[in-house]
C-alpha positions in Angstrom: 27.7 31.6 301.4 29.0 32.4 304.9 31.6 29.8 306.2 30.9 28.3 309.6 34.2 29.8 310.8 33.0 33.3 309.9 32.2 35.6 312.8 29.3 38.0 312.2 28.6 41.1 314.2 25.2 42.6 313.5 23.6 45.8 314.8 19.9 45.7 313.9 19.5 49.4 313.8 16.2 51.1 314.9 13.6 53.5 313.9 16.2 56.3 313.7 19.4 54.3 313.2 20.6 52.3 310.1 22.6 49.6 311.9 25.7 47.7 310.5 27.1 44.3 309.7 30.7 43.0 310.1 31.9 39.7 308.7 35.2 38.4 310.0 37.0 35.6 308.1 39.0 32.9 309.8 42.2 34.9 309.1 41.0 38.1 310.7 40.1 40.0 307.6 36.9 42.0 307.9 34.2 43.2 305.6 31.8 45.7 306.9 28.7 47.7 305.8 27.1 50.6 307.6 25.2 53.7 306.7 28.6 55.2 305.8 29.2 52.5 303.1 31.3 49.4 303.0 34.9 48.7 304.0 37.6 46.0 304.2 40.5 45.6 306.6 42.5 43.1 308.6 42.1 43.2 312.4 45.3 43.3 314.5 46.2 39.8 315.5 45.7 40.5 319.3 42.2 41.9 318.8 41.1 39.1 316.6 42.6 36.5 319.0 40.8 38.1 321.9 37.5 38.0 320.0 38.0 34.3 319.1 38.9 33.4 322.7 35.9 35.2 324.1 33.5 33.6 321.6 34.9 30.1 322.5 34.6 30.9 326.2 31.0 32.0 325.8 29.8 29.0 323.7 27.2 28.0 323.1 26.4 31.7 322.4 22.7 31.0 322.3 22.8 29.9 325.9 24.2 33.2 327.2 21.9 34.6 329.9 19.7 37.5 328.9 18.9 40.7 330.8 16.1 43.1 330.1 17.2 46.7 329.9 15.5 49.9 329.1 16.0 51.1 325.5 14.6 54.2 323.8 12.1 53.1 321.1 13.7 55.4 318.4 17.3 54.7 319.2 17.3 51.3 320.9 19.3 48.9 318.8 20.2 45.3 319.3 23.7 43.8 318.8 24.5 40.1 318.1 27.6 38.0 317.6 27.1 34.8 315.5 29.4 32.0 314.4 28.4 28.8 312.6 24.7 29.4 313.2 25.2 29.9 317.0 23.9 33.4 317.8 24.2 35.4 321.0 21.3 37.1 322.6 21.3 40.9 322.4 24.6 42.1 323.8 23.4 45.6 324.5 22.7 44.8 328.1 25.1 42.0 329.0 23.9 39.7 331.8 27.3 38.0 332.7 31.0 38.4 332.3 31.2 36.4 329.0 28.5 38.6 327.4 30.3 41.7 328.7 33.6 40.5 327.2 31.8 40.0 323.8 30.2 43.5 324.1 33.7 45.0 324.8 35.1 43.0 321.8 32.3 44.3 319.5 33.1 47.9 320.6 36.9 47.4 320.0 36.3 45.8 316.5 33.9 48.4 315.3 36.1 51.2 316.7 39.1 49.8 314.9 37.1 49.4 311.6 35.5 52.8 312.1 32.1 51.2 311.8 29.3 53.2 313.4 25.6 53.3 313.6 24.4 56.1 311.3 21.2 58.0 311.8 18.6 57.4 309.0 18.7 60.3 306.6 22.4 60.8 307.2 23.6 57.7 305.4 22.6 54.9 303.0 20.4 52.0 303.9 22.2 48.6 304.2 21.9 46.3 301.2 19.9 43.2 301.7 21.7 40.2 303.3 22.4 37.6 300.6 23.3 34.7 302.9 
């Protein structure tokens, strides 16, 4: 069961990409799964604090404005941030500063954790979500 304080970052993947999931506990520890496999690490305090701040500033996440953008059918993925059942719209094309800050945070977190979107055929499919 996922705690309401857990932050989830999800990339849906696409026809050609596997996608990834990151779960961040209230203490900044992270569990991730991507086409490269799974991993565990603790985020640096400043990075985790910035993510928490930006989520709080953007709440309710579901009310962030959306913006349509062009995506390739084969490679167009969607990325979401969720906490306590409150899920952002797709952050791939942010429509305001709060969404842009979250997109920047997602990039920083995934870079730190070395989580990447792996092409299908070059990695393992994600396990089913059990929450």
